[in-house]
C-alpha angles and dihedrals in degrees: 000000000000111000089219088070088072096057126112138165118252123182112234092238090063092066106096109235101175132046115247127206106300112260095018097104127116120254123215110202113206125192101210094201100051100022090231115156128207126186115223138147127256091248086066092064097097090057090052092058126076127227089244093055129096123215111210118202136188104235096191118135121224117241117223087242102156114096131186114215139167127235123220089276090054092249119147118258126185113218118190111194112212109175142336117268112235091345091294111141089206097056121062141174108235148174117225135197125232091021095200089068091055103053121155112284096025123123123221126201126213135204097264093049095264116145130205131191121212101233099182146343117229125216090255091056096255116135131218104224123194116201127200090233140028114280105214138161093278091051092050091050092049101041109013127093128226109265099232112170120267093247087069097077118222128157112266113259094011115143115254117277108235089228091057093050091052098042097047093061127069119237089238098049117138127166117030101236103125135084093199133036126253087240099196087065093056092081096064123105127187087251094056091046090050091050090052091052092046088054088057097248113142121234121207134175139218131172127233112175100222108217141182091292089080087070095043109117121219101245097168119096091226125045090231088069094060125092125195122223114245118254131190119250130191121187112184121224091244091056092049090050093048090051091048091052091047091053092047092053094048096252127142128254104226112196117210100216140340093283091062091045091052092046095051094043092047090051090051089056095053102107093187096046115132115251093231139022134043117330122212124177146134120252135193093171112158110201115200135152110305093042115130111227113217105164110033125070101172133016131209109199146149126246111276139216121269115266092012128138088238092059088048090053095052088044089055089051099047106014126271097253092045092052095046090049090051090049090051089052090049091052091050090050090049098244116170118242140218132011100344092031137096129295140243129208113203113198 
C-alpha cells in the first residue's frame, strides 16, 4: 500500500507535551465493525472489560538510555545507547545527534567524567561507541536521561524532569530492556488495575524489548519496501496458559498496546512453537492492512504518528478508513495525541 494513505493532519497543539495525572486521560472507544465512536475516560476501562477477558500487558522497563556528552570543542552531543555489542558493557550501538559531532575517531566526554570513543559509523547511521568503563543499570539510573520522543520538546542537555521520569514508565514495569515505553500501558494506575481484577478480568504479562525500530521512519513510498528491526519477545508459560483458558471460555484477548499485539500475533505464526511452557523468540513482524489477526480480539492503544508502522498496525486491526475517521473525530473533540496523550480502545 502507498504510505501516503496513512497520512493525516494534526494541529501542533494536539501533541501532548506534558504528562498529566496518571489514569486521567480520555478514552475513545471504537467499534471496528460499525465504526461507531464513544467518548469515555480511562477510569471507565474496567467496566468495558468482561470477567471472561484477559488483559495482556508489556511489562518491559525503559532504560535511561539518552546521554548528553560534549565533543572536543565542548559542543553538546546527544548519544542514545541502543544495545551492547557482543555482550560487552563497554561497547554499545548508538544513535547520535548531531551526527557530524560524533564522527569516527572522535572522543566524547560525559558528566561523571566517563569518556567514549566513536569506533565506527555504520551505513544506517548507527555508531559503535567504546566507553572507558562498563555502562550498567546503576550507571544508566545515575547519569542517563529518560528517552522521551523528540516530539515532546525539552531543551537539549536539560536534566530530566522528575515528572517525565515517572510518567514515561508503567507502574508494572520490570526488567530494563527497552529504549522506548509501551505507551498504552502508561495510563494504568494501581487503582484501575485493582478494579479490573475485582471485575474478574485476568491480567497477564509478556515482555517485548522495544528497540530502535520504534523510531525508524517509513521512508519507502510503498509499505512493501519497509523492513522492521527484530526485537526480543518473551511470553511466560503462565501467560500462555491464561490466554488458552480465556479462549476456551469464550473470552477476549485484550492487548495493551501495539507491542503486545505484535508479540501475540508473531507467536501465533510460529509453526514450530511448543504447545506449553515459556516462549522466547525474535520478531520483525510488520503488521499492515491485509494481515489476518489470529490472537488479539481487542486493542488498547494511543494515537499514533502519521505514516508510522504503528498507525498501519491499528489500521490493519480496524480498517484504514475507520481508523482515520476515528482520528478525525478525536481531533474535533480535542483529544491529545502520542505518548503523553489520550487513549483508544478498539473492540
